PDB file of N, CA, C and O in Angstrom:
ATOM      1  N   MET A   1     125.070  82.285 111.027  1.00  0.00           N
ATOM      2  CA  MET A   1     124.757  83.433 111.577  1.00  0.00           C
ATOM      3  C   MET A   1     126.122  84.439 111.329  1.00  0.00           C
ATOM      4  O   MET A   1     127.270  84.081 111.593  1.00  0.00           O
ATOM      5  N   SER A   2     125.778  85.677 110.806  1.00  0.00           N
ATOM      6  CA  SER A   2     127.211  86.554 110.418  1.00  0.00           C
ATOM      7  C   SER A   2     127.434  87.109 111.696  1.00  0.00           C
ATOM      8  O   SER A   2     126.645  87.079 112.640  1.00  0.00           O
ATOM      9  N   LYS A   3     128.667  87.665 111.664  1.00  0.00           N
ATOM     10  CA  LYS A   3     129.417  88.533 112.998  1.00  0.00           C
ATOM     11  C   LYS A   3     128.702  89.527 113.289  1.00  0.00           C
ATOM     12  O   LYS A   3     129.085  90.051 114.335  1.00  0.00           O
ATOM     13  N   TRP A   4     127.636  90.129 112.723  1.00  0.00           N
ATOM     14  CA  TRP A   4     127.030  91.265 113.168  1.00  0.00           C
ATOM     15  C   TRP A   4     125.709  90.598 114.060  1.00  0.00           C
ATOM     16  O   TRP A   4     125.296  91.106 115.103  1.00  0.00           O
ATOM     17  N   ASP A   5     125.255  89.613 113.561  1.00  0.00           N
ATOM     18  CA  ASP A   5     124.093  88.973 114.372  1.00  0.00           C
ATOM     19  C   ASP A   5     124.681  88.479 115.363  1.00  0.00           C
ATOM     20  O   ASP A   5     123.961  88.608 116.353  1.00  0.00           O
ATOM     21  N   LYS A   6     125.735  87.921 115.620  1.00  0.00           N
ATOM     22  CA  LYS A   6     126.414  87.424 116.861  1.00  0.00           C
ATOM     23  C   LYS A   6     126.439  88.303 117.723  1.00  0.00           C
ATOM     24  O   LYS A   6     125.894  88.112 118.810  1.00  0.00           O
ATOM     25  N   LEU A   7     127.141  89.575 117.398  1.00  0.00           N
ATOM     26  CA  LEU A   7     127.206  90.552 118.196  1.00  0.00           C
ATOM     27  C   LEU A   7     126.177  91.228 118.804  1.00  0.00           C
ATOM     28  O   LEU A   7     126.274  91.642 119.959  1.00  0.00           O
ATOM     29  N   LEU A   8     124.941  91.412 117.945  1.00  0.00           N
ATOM     30  CA  LEU A   8     123.684  91.938 118.397  1.00  0.00           C
ATOM     31  C   LEU A   8     123.137  90.801 119.524  1.00  0.00           C
ATOM     32  O   LEU A   8     122.699  91.074 120.641  1.00  0.00           O
ATOM     33  N   THR A   9     123.253  89.684 119.035  1.00  0.00           N
ATOM     34  CA  THR A   9     122.766  88.531 120.108  1.00  0.00           C
ATOM     35  C   THR A   9     123.551  88.697 121.523  1.00  0.00           C
ATOM     36  O   THR A   9     122.984  88.624 122.613  1.00  0.00           O
ATOM     37  N   ARG A  10     124.900  88.923 121.346  1.00  0.00           N
ATOM     38  CA  ARG A  10     125.605  89.089 122.675  1.00  0.00           C
ATOM     39  C   ARG A  10     124.959  90.380 123.550  1.00  0.00           C
ATOM     40  O   ARG A  10     124.815  90.360 124.772  1.00  0.00           O
ATOM     41  N   ILE A  11     124.637  91.394 122.759  1.00  0.00           N
ATOM     42  CA  ILE A  11     124.187  92.642 123.372  1.00  0.00           C
ATOM     43  C   ILE A  11     122.762  92.081 123.947  1.00  0.00           C
ATOM     44  O   ILE A  11     122.512  92.249 125.141  1.00  0.00           O
ATOM     45  N   TYR A  12     121.938  91.491 123.192  1.00  0.00           N
ATOM     46  CA  TYR A  12     120.591  91.249 123.627  1.00  0.00           C
ATOM     47  C   TYR A  12     120.599  90.411 124.926  1.00  0.00           C
ATOM     48  O   TYR A  12     119.668  90.495 125.726  1.00  0.00           O
ATOM     49  N   THR A  13     121.736  89.548 125.137  1.00  0.00           N
ATOM     50  CA  THR A  13     121.731  88.756 126.274  1.00  0.00           C
ATOM     51  C   THR A  13     122.518  89.154 127.467  1.00  0.00           C
ATOM     52  O   THR A  13     122.746  88.490 128.479  1.00  0.00           O
ATOM     53  N   LEU A  14     122.912  90.430 127.147  1.00  0.00           N
ATOM     54  CA  LEU A  14     123.777  91.070 128.213  1.00  0.00           C
ATOM     55  C   LEU A  14     124.910  90.544 128.407  1.00  0.00           C
ATOM     56  O   LEU A  14     125.252  90.491 129.589  1.00  0.00           O
ATOM     57  N   SER A  15     125.757  90.053 127.501  1.00  0.00           N
ATOM     58  CA  SER A  15     126.998  89.379 127.650  1.00  0.00           C
ATOM     59  C   SER A  15     128.136  90.136 128.582  1.00  0.00           C
ATOM     60  O   SER A  15     128.406  91.319 128.375  1.00  0.00           O
ATOM     61  N   LYS A  16     128.713  89.454 129.509  1.00  0.00           N
ATOM     62  CA  LYS A  16     129.703  90.049 130.355  1.00  0.00           C
ATOM     63  C   LYS A  16     131.128  90.327 129.650  1.00  0.00           C
ATOM     64  O   LYS A  16     132.000  91.026 130.167  1.00  0.00           O
ATOM     65  N   ASP A  17     131.239  89.714 128.453  1.00  0.00           N
ATOM     66  CA  ASP A  17     132.621  89.872 127.819  1.00  0.00           C
ATOM     67  C   ASP A  17     132.544  90.795 126.710  1.00  0.00           C
ATOM     68  O   ASP A  17     133.538  90.732 125.987  1.00  0.00           O
ATOM     69  N   LEU A  18     131.646  91.655 126.344  1.00  0.00           N
ATOM     70  CA  LEU A  18     131.750  92.848 125.646  1.00  0.00           C
ATOM     71  C   LEU A  18     132.812  93.632 125.831  1.00  0.00           C
ATOM     72  O   LEU A  18     133.206  93.909 126.964  1.00  0.00           O
ATOM     73  N   ARG A  19     133.428  94.105 124.663  1.00  0.00           N
ATOM     74  CA  ARG A  19     134.472  95.078 124.610  1.00  0.00           C
ATOM     75  C   ARG A  19     133.905  96.579 124.135  1.00  0.00           C
ATOM     76  O   ARG A  19     132.864  96.810 123.520  1.00  0.00           O
ATOM     77  N   PHE A  20     134.917  97.532 124.612  1.00  0.00           N
ATOM     78  CA  PHE A  20     134.333  98.876 124.135  1.00  0.00           C
ATOM     79  C   PHE A  20     134.451  99.042 122.945  1.00  0.00           C
ATOM     80  O   PHE A  20     133.568  99.779 122.506  1.00  0.00           O
ATOM     81  N   ASP A  21     135.374  98.575 121.973  1.00  0.00           N
ATOM     82  CA  ASP A  21     135.291  98.800 120.754  1.00  0.00           C
ATOM     83  C   ASP A  21     134.104  97.998 119.852  1.00  0.00           C
ATOM     84  O   ASP A  21     133.709  98.335 118.736  1.00  0.00           O
ATOM     85  N   GLU A  22     133.728  97.043 120.515  1.00  0.00           N
ATOM     86  CA  GLU A  22     132.317  96.361 119.979  1.00  0.00           C
ATOM     87  C   GLU A  22     130.819  97.339 119.933  1.00  0.00           C
ATOM     88  O   GLU A  22     129.969  97.498 119.056  1.00  0.00           O
ATOM     89  N   LEU A  23     130.971  97.862 121.274  1.00  0.00           N
ATOM     90  CA  LEU A  23     129.798  98.666 121.563  1.00  0.00           C
ATOM     91  C   LEU A  23     129.994  99.971 120.698  1.00  0.00           C
ATOM     92  O   LEU A  23     129.011 100.529 120.212  1.00  0.00           O
ATOM     93  N   CYS A  24     131.205 100.426 120.521  1.00  0.00           N
ATOM     94  CA  CYS A  24     131.527 101.631 119.682  1.00  0.00           C
ATOM     95  C   CYS A  24     131.001 101.212 118.344  1.00  0.00           C
ATOM     96  O   CYS A  24     130.149 101.901 117.783  1.00  0.00           O
ATOM     97  N   LYS A  25     131.455 100.146 117.823  1.00  0.00           N
ATOM     98  CA  LYS A  25     130.989  99.942 116.370  1.00  0.00           C
ATOM     99  C   LYS A  25     129.543  99.710 116.322  1.00  0.00           C
ATOM    100  O   LYS A  25     129.035  99.985 115.235  1.00  0.00           O
ATOM    101  N   VAL A  26     128.831  99.315 117.141  1.00  0.00           N
ATOM    102  CA  VAL A  26     127.343  99.064 117.198  1.00  0.00           C
ATOM    103  C   VAL A  26     126.678 100.496 117.046  1.00  0.00           C
ATOM    104  O   VAL A  26     125.917 100.763 116.117  1.00  0.00           O
ATOM    105  N   LEU A  27     127.045 101.424 118.078  1.00  0.00           N
ATOM    106  CA  LEU A  27     126.577 102.908 118.037  1.00  0.00           C
ATOM    107  C   LEU A  27     126.918 103.467 116.867  1.00  0.00           C
ATOM    108  O   LEU A  27     125.995 103.981 116.236  1.00  0.00           O
ATOM    109  N   GLU A  28     128.120 103.510 116.354  1.00  0.00           N
ATOM    110  CA  GLU A  28     128.332 104.400 115.011  1.00  0.00           C
ATOM    111  C   GLU A  28     127.771 103.566 113.907  1.00  0.00           C
ATOM    112  O   GLU A  28     127.750 104.151 112.824  1.00  0.00           O
ATOM    113  N   SER A  29     127.366 102.488 113.911  1.00  0.00           N
ATOM    114  CA  SER A  29     126.479 102.020 112.862  1.00  0.00           C
ATOM    115  C   SER A  29     125.149 102.269 112.783  1.00  0.00           C
ATOM    116  O   SER A  29     124.471 101.892 111.827  1.00  0.00           O
ATOM    117  N   TYR A  30     124.581 103.069 114.006  1.00  0.00           N
ATOM    118  CA  TYR A  30     123.167 103.638 113.970  1.00  0.00           C
ATOM    119  C   TYR A  30     123.368 104.946 114.083  1.00  0.00           C
ATOM    120  O   TYR A  30     122.447 105.590 114.586  1.00  0.00           O
ATOM    121  N   GLY A  31     124.523 105.627 113.681  1.00  0.00           N
ATOM    122  CA  GLY A  31     124.573 107.053 113.216  1.00  0.00           C
ATOM    123  C   GLY A  31     125.071 107.781 114.517  1.00  0.00           C
ATOM    124  O   GLY A  31     124.929 109.002 114.455  1.00  0.00           O
ATOM    125  N   TYR A  32     125.528 107.387 115.481  1.00  0.00           N
ATOM    126  CA  TYR A  32     126.018 107.867 116.682  1.00  0.00           C
ATOM    127  C   TYR A  32     127.455 108.404 116.300  1.00  0.00           C
ATOM    128  O   TYR A  32     128.082 107.667 115.538  1.00  0.00           O
ATOM    129  N   GLU A  33     128.095 109.604 116.717  1.00  0.00           N
ATOM    130  CA  GLU A  33     129.232 109.952 116.463  1.00  0.00           C
ATOM    131  C   GLU A  33     129.961 109.930 117.859  1.00  0.00           C
ATOM    132  O   GLU A  33     129.399 110.230 118.913  1.00  0.00           O
ATOM    133  N   MET A  34     131.257 109.549 117.749  1.00  0.00           N
ATOM    134  CA  MET A  34     131.880 109.298 119.150  1.00  0.00           C
ATOM    135  C   MET A  34     132.587 110.623 119.498  1.00  0.00           C
ATOM    136  O   MET A  34     133.173 111.118 118.534  1.00  0.00           O
ATOM    137  N   ASN A  35     132.670 111.326 120.677  1.00  0.00           N
ATOM    138  CA  ASN A  35     133.313 112.484 121.073  1.00  0.00           C
ATOM    139  C   ASN A  35     134.360 111.858 121.971  1.00  0.00           C
ATOM    140  O   ASN A  35     134.015 111.105 122.881  1.00  0.00           O
ATOM    141  N   ALA A  36     135.684 112.163 121.730  1.00  0.00           N
ATOM    142  CA  ALA A  36     137.007 111.658 122.697  1.00  0.00           C
ATOM    143  C   ALA A  36     136.755 112.559 123.786  1.00  0.00           C
ATOM    144  O   ALA A  36     136.321 113.707 123.698  1.00  0.00           O
ATOM    145  N   PRO A  37     137.103 111.862 124.925  1.00  0.00           N
ATOM    146  CA  PRO A  37     137.294 112.701 126.158  1.00  0.00           C
ATOM    147  C   PRO A  37     138.445 113.656 126.306  1.00  0.00           C
ATOM    148  O   PRO A  37     139.426 113.457 125.590  1.00  0.00           O
ATOM    149  N   ARG A  38     138.452 114.679 127.155  1.00  0.00           N
ATOM    150  CA  ARG A  38     139.376 115.676 127.296  1.00  0.00           C
ATOM    151  C   ARG A  38     140.148 115.387 128.762  1.00  0.00           C
ATOM    152  O   ARG A  38     139.661 114.888 129.777  1.00  0.00           O
ATOM    153  N   SER A  39     141.310 115.795 128.565  1.00  0.00           N
ATOM    154  CA  SER A  39     142.184 115.671 129.899  1.00  0.00           C
ATOM    155  C   SER A  39     142.399 114.407 130.568  1.00  0.00           C
ATOM    156  O   SER A  39     142.436 114.357 131.798  1.00  0.00           O
ATOM    157  N   GLY A  40     142.544 113.363 129.828  1.00  0.00           N
ATOM    158  CA  GLY A  40     142.555 112.045 130.441  1.00  0.00           C
ATOM    159  C   GLY A  40     141.591 111.448 131.086  1.00  0.00           C
ATOM    160  O   GLY A  40     141.764 110.661 132.017  1.00  0.00           O
ATOM    161  N   SER A  41     140.419 111.823 130.580  1.00  0.00           N
ATOM    162  CA  SER A  41     139.264 111.111 131.184  1.00  0.00           C
ATOM    163  C   SER A  41     139.109 109.606 130.284  1.00  0.00           C
ATOM    164  O   SER A  41     139.769 109.382 129.270  1.00  0.00           O
ATOM    165  N   SER A  42     138.364 108.890 130.722  1.00  0.00           N
ATOM    166  CA  SER A  42     138.308 107.513 129.937  1.00  0.00           C
ATOM    167  C   SER A  42     136.624 107.459 129.521  1.00  0.00           C
ATOM    168  O   SER A  42     136.262 106.382 129.048  1.00  0.00           O
ATOM    169  N   HIS A  43     135.741 108.361 129.638  1.00  0.00           N
ATOM    170  CA  HIS A  43     134.643 108.441 129.246  1.00  0.00           C
ATOM    171  C   HIS A  43     134.266 109.157 128.042  1.00  0.00           C
ATOM    172  O   HIS A  43     134.305 110.383 127.940  1.00  0.00           O
ATOM    173  N   TYR A  44     133.837 108.212 126.978  1.00  0.00           N
ATOM    174  CA  TYR A  44     133.537 108.723 125.788  1.00  0.00           C
ATOM    175  C   TYR A  44     132.294 108.913 125.616  1.00  0.00           C
ATOM    176  O   TYR A  44     131.604 108.077 126.200  1.00  0.00           O
ATOM    177  N   THR A  45     131.545 109.950 124.847  1.00  0.00           N
ATOM    178  CA  THR A  45     130.326 110.272 124.872  1.00  0.00           C
ATOM    179  C   THR A  45     130.099 110.179 123.145  1.00  0.00           C
ATOM    180  O   THR A  45     130.878 110.555 122.269  1.00  0.00           O
ATOM    181  N   PHE A  46     128.825 109.577 123.010  1.00  0.00           N
ATOM    182  CA  PHE A  46     128.262 109.172 121.588  1.00  0.00           C
ATOM    183  C   PHE A  46     127.030 110.153 121.543  1.00  0.00           C
ATOM    184  O   PHE A  46     126.225 110.222 122.471  1.00  0.00           O
ATOM    185  N   ARG A  47     126.950 110.850 120.481  1.00  0.00           N
ATOM    186  CA  ARG A  47     126.069 111.636 120.118  1.00  0.00           C
ATOM    187  C   ARG A  47     125.240 111.317 118.876  1.00  0.00           C
ATOM    188  O   ARG A  47     125.815 110.697 117.981  1.00  0.00           O
ATOM    189  N   LYS A  48     124.021 111.646 118.714  1.00  0.00           N
ATOM    190  CA  LYS A  48     123.100 111.537 117.432  1.00  0.00           C
ATOM    191  C   LYS A  48     122.110 112.689 117.556  1.00  0.00           C
ATOM    192  O   LYS A  48     121.547 112.816 118.643  1.00  0.00           O
ATOM    193  N   SER A  49     121.881 113.385 116.758  1.00  0.00           N
ATOM    194  CA  SER A  49     120.956 114.378 116.651  1.00  0.00           C
ATOM    195  C   SER A  49     119.653 113.781 116.872  1.00  0.00           C
ATOM    196  O   SER A  49     119.304 112.775 116.254  1.00  0.00           O
ATOM    197  N   GLY A  50     118.744 114.500 117.937  1.00  0.00           N
ATOM    198  CA  GLY A  50     117.372 113.870 118.291  1.00  0.00           C
ATOM    199  C   GLY A  50     117.360 112.692 119.173  1.00  0.00           C
ATOM    200  O   GLY A  50     116.420 111.916 119.346  1.00  0.00           O
ATOM    201  N   CYS A  51     118.417 112.666 119.657  1.00  0.00           N
ATOM    202  CA  CYS A  51     118.790 111.441 120.730  1.00  0.00           C
ATOM    203  C   CYS A  51     119.545 111.702 122.023  1.00  0.00           C
ATOM    204  O   CYS A  51     120.540 112.426 122.010  1.00  0.00           O
ATOM    205  N   GLN A  52     119.196 111.254 122.900  1.00  0.00           N
ATOM    206  CA  GLN A  52     120.071 111.369 124.099  1.00  0.00           C
ATOM    207  C   GLN A  52     121.508 111.010 124.090  1.00  0.00           C
ATOM    208  O   GLN A  52     121.807 109.894 123.664  1.00  0.00           O
ATOM    209  N   PRO A  53     122.422 111.799 124.499  1.00  0.00           N
ATOM    210  CA  PRO A  53     123.869 111.297 124.178  1.00  0.00           C
ATOM    211  C   PRO A  53     123.861 110.198 125.238  1.00  0.00           C
ATOM    212  O   PRO A  53     123.107 110.127 126.209  1.00  0.00           O
ATOM    213  N   ILE A  54     124.931 109.269 124.846  1.00  0.00           N
ATOM    214  CA  ILE A  54     125.233 108.054 125.926  1.00  0.00           C
ATOM    215  C   ILE A  54     126.811 108.314 126.086  1.00  0.00           C
ATOM    216  O   ILE A  54     127.557 108.656 125.169  1.00  0.00           O
ATOM    217  N   THR A  55     127.198 108.077 127.492  1.00  0.00           N
ATOM    218  CA  THR A  55     128.542 108.067 127.829  1.00  0.00           C
ATOM    219  C   THR A  55     128.887 106.733 128.560  1.00  0.00           C
ATOM    220  O   THR A  55     128.315 106.234 129.530  1.00  0.00           O
ATOM    221  N   ILE A  56     129.897 106.306 127.899  1.00  0.00           N
ATOM    222  CA  ILE A  56     130.622 104.875 128.252  1.00  0.00           C
ATOM    223  C   ILE A  56     132.068 104.989 128.574  1.00  0.00           C
ATOM    224  O   ILE A  56     132.871 105.385 127.729  1.00  0.00           O
ATOM    225  N   PRO A  57     132.427 104.642 129.813  1.00  0.00           N
ATOM    226  CA  PRO A  57     133.774 104.479 130.190  1.00  0.00           C
ATOM    227  C   PRO A  57     134.576 103.513 129.413  1.00  0.00           C
ATOM    228  O   PRO A  57     134.038 102.422 129.226  1.00  0.00           O
ATOM    229  N   LYS A  58     135.796 103.702 128.907  1.00  0.00           N
ATOM    230  CA  LYS A  58     136.582 102.766 128.241  1.00  0.00           C
ATOM    231  C   LYS A  58     137.174 101.766 129.149  1.00  0.00           C
ATOM    232  O   LYS A  58     138.333 101.932 129.528  1.00  0.00           O
ATOM    233  N   HIS A  59     136.500 100.760 129.528  1.00  0.00           N
ATOM    234  CA  HIS A  59     137.192  99.679 130.776  1.00  0.00           C
ATOM    235  C   HIS A  59     136.789  98.566 130.105  1.00  0.00           C
ATOM    236  O   HIS A  59     135.786  98.480 129.397  1.00  0.00           O
ATOM    237  N   GLU A  60     137.716  97.575 130.378  1.00  0.00           N
ATOM    238  CA  GLU A  60     137.178  96.013 129.898  1.00  0.00           C
ATOM    239  C   GLU A  60     137.235  95.368 131.224  1.00  0.00           C
ATOM    240  O   GLU A  60     138.104  95.609 132.061  1.00  0.00           O
ATOM    241  N   PRO A  61     136.298  94.565 131.363  1.00  0.00           N
ATOM    242  CA  PRO A  61     135.017  94.286 130.562  1.00  0.00           C
ATOM    243  C   PRO A  61     134.214  95.570 130.855  1.00  0.00           C
ATOM    244  O   PRO A  61     134.401  96.189 131.902  1.00  0.00           O
ATOM    245  N   ILE A  62     133.267  95.992 129.873  1.00  0.00           N
ATOM    246  CA  ILE A  62     131.987  96.850 129.982  1.00  0.00           C
ATOM    247  C   ILE A  62     131.175  96.322 130.954  1.00  0.00           C
ATOM    248  O   ILE A  62     130.832  95.139 130.968  1.00  0.00           O
ATOM    249  N   LYS A  63     130.782  97.315 131.939  1.00  0.00           N
ATOM    250  CA  LYS A  63     129.792  97.027 132.930  1.00  0.00           C
ATOM    251  C   LYS A  63     128.419  96.850 132.237  1.00  0.00           C
ATOM    252  O   LYS A  63     128.122  97.513 131.243  1.00  0.00           O
ATOM    253  N   LYS A  64     127.527  95.862 132.835  1.00  0.00           N
ATOM    254  CA  LYS A  64     126.246  95.685 132.458  1.00  0.00           C
ATOM    255  C   LYS A  64     125.433  96.902 132.178  1.00  0.00           C
ATOM    256  O   LYS A  64     124.763  96.928 131.145  1.00  0.00           O
ATOM    257  N   VAL A  65     125.428  97.910 132.998  1.00  0.00           N
ATOM    258  CA  VAL A  65     124.431  98.927 132.834  1.00  0.00           C
ATOM    259  C   VAL A  65     124.713  99.497 131.406  1.00  0.00           C
ATOM    260  O   VAL A  65     123.765  99.683 130.643  1.00  0.00           O
ATOM    261  N   TYR A  66     125.999  99.778 131.030  1.00  0.00           N
ATOM    262  CA  TYR A  66     126.225 100.546 129.662  1.00  0.00           C
ATOM    263  C   TYR A  66     125.747  99.466 128.523  1.00  0.00           C
ATOM    264  O   TYR A  66     125.228  99.893 127.492  1.00  0.00           O
ATOM    265  N   VAL A  67     125.941  97.982 128.739  1.00  0.00           N
ATOM    266  CA  VAL A  67     125.399  97.125 127.708  1.00  0.00           C
ATOM    267  C   VAL A  67     123.793  97.289 127.457  1.00  0.00           C
ATOM    268  O   VAL A  67     123.230  97.193 126.366  1.00  0.00           O
ATOM    269  N   GLU A  68     123.166  97.569 128.767  1.00  0.00           N
ATOM    270  CA  GLU A  68     121.818  97.599 128.670  1.00  0.00           C
ATOM    271  C   GLU A  68     121.490  98.990 128.077  1.00  0.00           C
ATOM    272  O   GLU A  68     120.436  99.064 127.445  1.00  0.00           O
ATOM    273  N   MET A  69     122.291 100.165 128.201  1.00  0.00           N
ATOM    274  CA  MET A  69     122.012 101.149 127.456  1.00  0.00           C
ATOM    275  C   MET A  69     122.058 101.141 125.927  1.00  0.00           C
ATOM    276  O   MET A  69     121.301 101.795 125.210  1.00  0.00           O
ATOM    277  N   VAL A  70     122.982 100.367 125.533  1.00  0.00           N
ATOM    278  CA  VAL A  70     123.326 100.012 123.996  1.00  0.00           C
ATOM    279  C   VAL A  70     122.011  99.217 123.623  1.00  0.00           C
ATOM    280  O   VAL A  70     121.360  99.538 122.629  1.00  0.00           O
ATOM    281  N   LYS A  71     121.663  98.245 124.389  1.00  0.00           N
ATOM    282  CA  LYS A  71     120.448  97.492 124.114  1.00  0.00           C
ATOM    283  C   LYS A  71     119.415  97.914 123.601  1.00  0.00           C
ATOM    284  O   LYS A  71     118.831  97.527 122.589  1.00  0.00           O
ATOM    285  N   GLN A  72     119.078  99.064 124.603  1.00  0.00           N
ATOM    286  CA  GLN A  72     117.983  99.785 124.419  1.00  0.00           C
ATOM    287  C   GLN A  72     118.043 100.668 123.103  1.00  0.00           C
ATOM    288  O   GLN A  72     117.019 100.783 122.430  1.00  0.00           O
ATOM    289  N   ILE A  73     119.163 101.265 122.739  1.00  0.00           N
ATOM    290  CA  ILE A  73     119.396 101.964 121.644  1.00  0.00           C
ATOM    291  C   ILE A  73     118.898 101.079 120.370  1.00  0.00           C
ATOM    292  O   ILE A  73     118.117 101.481 119.508  1.00  0.00           O
ATOM    293  N   VAL A  74     119.579  99.643 120.432  1.00  0.00           N
ATOM    294  CA  VAL A  74     119.482  98.758 119.175  1.00  0.00           C
ATOM    295  C   VAL A  74     117.997  98.518 119.193  1.00  0.00           C
ATOM    296  O   VAL A  74     117.427  98.686 118.115  1.00  0.00           O
ATOM    297  N   GLU A  75     117.244  98.142 120.263  1.00  0.00           N
ATOM    298  CA  GLU A  75     115.907  97.949 120.269  1.00  0.00           C
ATOM    299  C   GLU A  75     115.005  98.991 119.578  1.00  0.00           C
ATOM    300  O   GLU A  75     114.053  98.770 118.830  1.00  0.00           O
ATOM    301  N   GLY A  76     115.526 100.217 120.001  1.00  0.00           N
ATOM    302  CA  GLY A  76     114.722 101.434 119.343  1.00  0.00           C
ATOM    303  C   GLY A  76     114.869 101.627 117.914  1.00  0.00           C
ATOM    304  O   GLY A  76     113.972 102.016 117.166  1.00  0.00           O
ATOM    305  N   GLU A  77     116.085 101.325 117.573  1.00  0.00           N
ATOM    306  CA  GLU A  77     116.547 101.513 116.167  1.00  0.00           C
ATOM    307  C   GLU A  77     115.746 100.393 115.330  1.00  0.00           C
ATOM    308  O   GLU A  77     115.262 100.746 114.254  1.00  0.00           O
ATOM    309  N   VAL A  78     115.590  99.149 115.734  1.00  0.00           N
ATOM    310  CA  VAL A  78     114.956  97.870 115.173  1.00  0.00           C
ATOM    311  C   VAL A  78     113.462  98.466 114.953  1.00  0.00           C
ATOM    312  O   VAL A  78     112.945  98.560 113.840  1.00  0.00           O
ATOM    313  N   LYS A  79     112.909  98.812 116.033  1.00  0.00           N
ATOM    314  CA  LYS A  79     111.630  99.357 116.135  1.00  0.00           C
ATOM    315  C   LYS A  79     111.414 100.524 115.189  1.00  0.00           C
ATOM    316  O   LYS A  79     110.283 100.651 114.720  1.00  0.00           O
ATOM    317  N   ASN A  80     112.126 101.179 114.935  1.00  0.00           N
ATOM    318  CA  ASN A  80     112.331 102.499 113.924  1.00  0.00           C
ATOM    319  C   ASN A  80     112.193 101.907 112.484  1.00  0.00           C
ATOM    320  O   ASN A  80     111.389 102.270 111.626  1.00  0.00           O
ATOM    321  N   ASP A  81     113.080 100.982 112.395  1.00  0.00           N
ATOM    322  CA  ASP A  81     113.301 100.170 111.106  1.00  0.00           C
ATOM    323  C   ASP A  81     111.927  99.635 110.597  1.00  0.00           C
ATOM    324  O   ASP A  81     111.524  99.820 109.449  1.00  0.00           O
ATOM    325  N   GLU A  82     111.207  98.915 111.617  1.00  0.00           N
ATOM    326  CA  GLU A  82     110.007  98.168 111.333  1.00  0.00           C
ATOM    327  C   GLU A  82     108.909  99.122 111.078  1.00  0.00           C
ATOM    328  O   GLU A  82     108.006  98.815 110.300  1.00  0.00           O
ATOM    329  N   ASP A  83     108.932 100.312 111.712  1.00  0.00           N
ATOM    330  CA  ASP A  83     107.764 101.182 111.561  1.00  0.00           C
ATOM    331  C   ASP A  83     108.077 101.874 110.089  1.00  0.00           C
ATOM    332  O   ASP A  83     107.079 102.169 109.432  1.00  0.00           O
ATOM    333  N   ALA A  84     109.119 102.103 109.627  1.00  0.00           N
ATOM    334  CA  ALA A  84     109.455 102.684 108.320  1.00  0.00           C
ATOM    335  C   ALA A  84     109.061 101.801 107.112  1.00  0.00           C
ATOM    336  O   ALA A  84     108.865 102.183 105.959  1.00  0.00           O
ATOM    337  N   GLU A  85     108.985 100.577 107.591  1.00  0.00           N
ATOM    338  CA  GLU A  85     108.510  99.473 106.319  1.00  0.00           C
ATOM    339  C   GLU A  85     106.926  99.498 106.132  1.00  0.00           C
ATOM    340  O   GLU A  85     106.394  98.786 105.280  1.00  0.00           O
TER     341      GLU A  85
END
């Protein structure tokens, strides 16, 4: 199993030890662009045209609610890939 598959498995199982940079890597691989916060905020916003923006605070560990949001994005992208085939 590749590192990418292991990371996706951890997202699907809503692992409690995910790091911000791992979620960032997944979102960016699906075309989301990270916008850095202003004036000392810790909340990063990820945007992709045609999709709702997602805001994730850069805290360790990442709370389950944010992992669930990324999981929904991954599931949606996988479904779109299957529909395209």
